[in-house]
N, C-alpha and C positions, 0 to 999 in steps of 0.2 A: 278506657284513655282517657288521663285526664287532661284537664284544658293547659299543662302544665309539663305534659309530655312532649319531648323536642323530636320534630319525625326527618328532617333534613339540620346537620351544622357542617360545618367547613370539618374536613375529612384530616385525617390526627399526621401521615404524610404528608399533609401542606404545610409550611411555613407559618410561624403566627404573623410573619409582617413580609409585604412582597416588596423591597427593596430598589429593585429599578427603576420605582416610579421616588423618590426619597419624600417629594409632599404627599401620596396618594398612597401609601402605601398597603391599604388597603383592594387597596383595585393592581387588575391584572392590566397589560400594556395592550391588551385586544382591543380590537373596536366592538360598539353595543352592537349582541346579534351576531359574532364572529361565532362558530361552532366550537371552534381551539378551547374556548371556557368549558361549557360542555363535555369535548370531548375529556379534556385535563379533571373533568370530577369524576365521569366514571371510570379512567384507570385508577384516582388517586382511592375511589370507593371500592373499589375490587383488591389493592394492596393493603385496606386495610382488612377488609376481610377476612383474608387469605393469610392476615400476618405475617406478614414476606418485607414487612416494610423494611428491617432492616439488614435486608439480601438483597435487595432490590438495586439494579443501578439501568438510569433511565441513561437513552442514547438519543442527544438531540440535534434536530438538522440545519441545515443553511435553508431561511425561511420567515415566516410569521410567527414560528414558534423555536426560532433560535434560541428567545430567554427563557425556554423549560424550567433552566436550574435553579430559579430565583423562585420557581413555584414547589417544589416537590422538594421536599426532605428526605432524599434519598441520595443515592451514589448516583453523579452523576461524570455526562462525560461529550462536551459538544463538541462536533464534528466535522467536516467539512463538504462542501456540499458533494451529497448523493453515497457519502462513503459509509453513510451510518451502519449496512448490512454486515461491511468488511469489520468497524471495530465493533460489532456485537458482535461477532463470531470471532475474535480473536478475547473478549472480552472473559464472555459464555466460556471459552477453552480456558485460560486462565484460572478462572474460579468456576470451576462447574457444580457449585452449591448455589453463586450469588442465579435471579433471576431477571436476566436479559431483556429489555423492554427495547425497541427502537420503535419513534414516532418519526414519522415523517409525510411530507408533504408532497403533491403532485409529481410540482416540478423538481421536486428534490431524488424522488422514489422513482417514477414513470419516464423523469426525461434524463438529466445527467446520471444518476445513479440505476439504471437499465440492468446494467449488467452483474451488481453488483448484489441488488434481488437477486434476478434469475438464477443465478449460481448459490447466492444461500440456500434458496429455497430449493434448488436443486440437490444438494449437497446433504435437505434433512438439518440445515444446525438447529440445535435446540433452544432456539430463540422465539419472542413474542413479538410482531414486528404489527403497528397500529400505520393506516393508508392516508389519509385524512385528504380526501377527493372534491376539491372545493372549484373544479375544472378550469382554473382561472391561475395565471402569475399572480398575486397578491404581495408580494413584499417590494418587487421590482416594479409594479403601474402596471399590470394588468394586462403584461401578452399571454398569448396564446401558450395553453399548456397543452402536454399530450391528449388529456382527456378531455379537452373544449367540447364541447357538439359543434355538431356541421351547424353549418348559417349564422354563429355566434358570430359579432361581432367583439374584437379587441385591437387592443394598438397596434400590434404585427397583423390583424385580419381583420383590416378596417370593412368590406366589405362581405365581411363573415368569410369564416372558413369553408374553405373547396376542398370535397375531397384530391381532385386531380393536382393542385399544389401541394395543400396543407393535410393530406393524409386523413385517415376516419379515425374516430376518436380509439385510444389505447386502454384496454379491457385488463385491465392486471391481473382482475380475481378469475377472470377466465383463462388468461395465457398460462398463472400459477399452477390454478388447476391440473392444465394437462399432465406436469411433472410426476415421475414415481413415489415424489418421497415426501413429501408436505403433510400435514395432519391433520390441520382444518385451519379452511380458507373459506370464510365466510363476508357478506358487506350486507353493512346496516346502512339509517340514514337518520340525519339530525332534524326531519323534516315534521314533525308534531312529539306531544310526549310518549302516546303509543311507540313511534318507531321510537323513542328513544330509550323507552324501557326496554324493550330487544338489544337495541344497542348495548346498554349494559350487561345483558347476562353475554352476548357475543364476546365481550371484550373482561367479564371476568372465567367465561367458560380457557378463550385463548391465555389467558395468564395462568390459570389452575392445568392446562394441558406442560405450559413448564413446570411449574411444582410438583407435578404427578411424574417427571419426567422421561415428556414423550417427545416428539419431534417438534418439527417447523410448524406455527403460526400464525395466520395472517387478520385482519380484522381491518377490510376497505370500509371506509367511513364518510358516506356523501355530506359534506361539510355546509352550510351558506356562510359567504361572502358578503356582505351586504354592501360595505366600502365601494370594492371593484366593478363590482353587478351595478351601484349605481343605484340599491334597492331600499326599499324600509327594511326593518329586521324583521319586521312579520311576513312580507311579500319575499323576502328571499327564503326563509323557511317553506312558503308555501313553493316556491321554484322547485325547489327540493325534491319533494313530495313529488308535485302535478309533473313535472318537464324531466330533472335528472333520471329520476330514476323510470325514465321511459329507455333514455339510453344505455341506464346500468342498474339491470335488471337488481332486485333484492332478493337475497340467500343464499343458501350456503351450498358450496359447490364442492369442496371436499370437507368432508368427516369421517374419519379413522380413531376418533379417541374411546371408541369401546374393547377394538382389536389392534389396536397400537401396543406395541410394548416397549417397555422402557428402554433407550439408549442404552448401549456397556459402559462401564467407566470407562472414560479417559486413561489411558496408558500412561503409568505415572513419566515424568519427564526423567532424564537420566541425569545421573548427576555431573559435576562439571569435570571430573574426575575420569568419566567415563568417555568423553567426548571425541578425545582424541582418537582414543580405541573405532570408535562407530565411521569419525571421516575417513581412516582408514582400511577402512575394511573388504575395498577392491582386491579380491583375489588374486594372490601372488604379488600385494606390494605392503613391504614392510612399513610399522605404524610412524610417525612422526619419534625423534629423537627424544628423550627427556632433557629437556636445557640445562643440566646438573651443572654444567662450567660455563654460565652466558655469559657472551661479548662480554670481558671489562676496558674497550677501548670506548672512545669515546665518540657514540656517533648520529651525525642527522643527514641521513641520506636521502635525499630530495628527486626522485630521478624519473625524468619524461622520456618514455620510449617508444617512438613514434615511425611509421612507415604507412604502405599499405596494404589492405584483407590478404591474407594469404601467408604474409611473409613472415607468422610465430611473433607478429609484437607483442598477445597478452599474455603467449606461453611466456615469452620472456620475462615479463613484470609476473607472472603468478611465478615463475621459479624462483628468482629474486626475493620475491616476499614468502613464500614456504620454508625460503632456508634462514631468514630474518626470523620467522617462528621458531624452528629448529636454534638458532642460536638466544633465543630467551630475548630478542629486541619487543619492540613495540612497531606493529604492519600493520602497514593500511596500504590497499591497491584496489584504483580502481579504475575500471574500462569505459572507452567511449570510441565508437564505430560507427560506421552506416550502414546502409539497411545491407550491402550488398556483399557476397561472400567474396569473392575475390576483386581485387583492383581498386575498391570504395576507399576513402584514408580511415586509417585506425591508430589509435595512440593511448596508452595508459600511463597513469598516475603511479610510482611507488615510494612507499614514504620506511625508511626504519629508523629505529633513533630508540637510545636510552630511557629516553622523556616518555608522557604520554602526547602521543598526535592529536594535535588540534583541530585537525581537520584532515582530508586525505586526498585536497583540491593541492595539485603544486604546479603556484604560479611563477615561481623565482625556484629552476633548479639548478642543482648544484654538479648534477649529470644528464647530460641529454645523448641518448640515442637511436640514432637515426637511419636509419634504413634505406631511407631513398634522400632526393635534392629537395624534393618541395618539404619532407617533414624538417631535413635542414634549414630550410633559408623562414618558417614560420617561425620554429622553435630557439631559433639562436640565437635574436636575440634577450630573450628571457635568461638564458641562462649568468649567473651570477659570475662575476670576478672570481680567479682562481679555481673553475671549473673545470669535469671533461668534458670533452665532446667525441663520443665514438660512431665516425660517420663510414656507411658503408658506399665507398668509390675509391676508386684508380689517384682520385688529388682532386683537391676541393674546387669546387667550383667555384668562379669571377663572384666578386662581392658578398664573398661568404667568409672573409677570414677576421679574425678580433687577436687580439696581440696578448690582453689578459687573461687566457683562457687555455688549456691542453689540448688538440687535436691529435687523436688516433684516427688515424685515415687508411683503411684497409677495405680490398671488392670481399667483405664477408662471407656472400653469399656465393662468389666463385669458388672462392679460399674451401665454403663445404663441397666442393666436389670432388677435390681428393681425396675427402671423407667417404665418399659416396654419396650423396645426398644434399644440391645444391639444399634441400628445406629445411636442412641442418644448419643454416648460414647464421640465424638468430640464435643459436647455442654457441656459436665459435665468437658471436659480438659479445656476448654474455660471458665468457672464458676471458676474454681483453680485462674484458670491465674488470670483474674481480680479480683477476693478476694485479695490475695497473692501482687498483683503491686499494688493494690488502684488505679487503672487509671482513671477507667470511671462508671460516672453513673451510676444506673441502670435505669434511664429511658433511660439515651440515648442507652442502648442493647437491651430493650426492644421495639425502635421504629426501630430500625433496622431487629430484629428478623421479626416484624411482617410481613416487605416490603418482605425481604426475604423467608421466608416456604411459603412450598408450599400449604398449605393445612390449615386447621382451626386444625384440628387434631396433625400435624407437630408443629404449632406454639404453642402451651401449652403444647406438650412433652416438646422441644424447652429449653420452657419457665423454667419448671422441672427442666429440665438435668442441666442447668444451677445452678439456684437456690441448686442443690442438689449439684454441682461440691464446691459452697463456702459453704459448710456445711463441706464437705471432707473436706476441708483448715483447717478450727475454728478446727476439730479433731484430726489435726496431727500436725499442724505449728503453733506456738506463733509467731504472725506478731503484 
């Protein structure tokens, strides 16, 4: 080895300059002694050694490492707090050949993102996760994290973490290793050079597992945080190796890399032409009609359907939206409902248009279909002048009159009893609306009903209910 041999240098997959700081583009934004810089270097070195820079996608979190995309010259996706495993899953499934790395802190992964990491691991998603555990919330000012050791004082535990009020530290590696699917889980530390060398091996192995097509890998990295711990960098590193490792023992918690088989290739996504057949594949249900002759009239229908849960509010909107699809229209359907299965409030927004729809929300409906009085009173003021209001009742309640809209007031639910079931009242109201507006052809509505009705009995009942609703309009209103 000559005196000019280079032993350490900037990894090739780092940018040449870091634009996060305009005046100091050779520096990262991390505090002196922070473990993120070391972890970044270990990951970058592994990417270089494996030759995967052009295939790598880094999913970075909310936290001190939120700006990782300023440093890694790879594909980068910055995500909402805790959602990195979910986004990494989507990226890997969309780009199976990509090498997807999720990088998260303890507040991000072990607090708000607990569900995401647990279920990604349980599914065995073939991603690689790096979990930086410094036992504290750093960026937000030093609050207790799920990983904060017992007795430690933070801004939210000024008297020390108490197991009876704050619970025990969460051992993520141990929890995830209890699942069947993960291939590799190891906890390492950045407490001294020897520990860092072991961490480098673990990082490389976790990434290599993905390159080899194996399943879920996670490396938990115990990392110093001198600023928030209020320590000098050397003291923070010492605390990692002498104290934090007592709470979180180092070691391999799962390693099935030798016996693990490469995951099967994902099933290719269906073509767009196949989707109508797939989504209408229920037994005995016809597919959607091909919109060979789309609706030619100008359409801008903004419908608000509202009532109690159990009155078929959402079903009414679905039939209308599905029929609009068969008519070749642009369509949106957006439900809103409470937790109650019955008697809670429920409404949906439906839009049908010849043009692209900018938002599924209907704030100014030109059709209101109110199944009860509270819904009528709530949404009546928002109906635009010249619009239609269909109300389930025998008469308008006091104070619910407007002269600039057209009212159709009928006891639609009671009328449905004449055809055999009051639960078809929503379809009677739909039939009345379709006849009054002349919007959609009968064949489009029939096709939608056939796909959405729960059984042949309900299909027959819904058809008769819609026809009955049309008859109601002819009796009561001159079109």
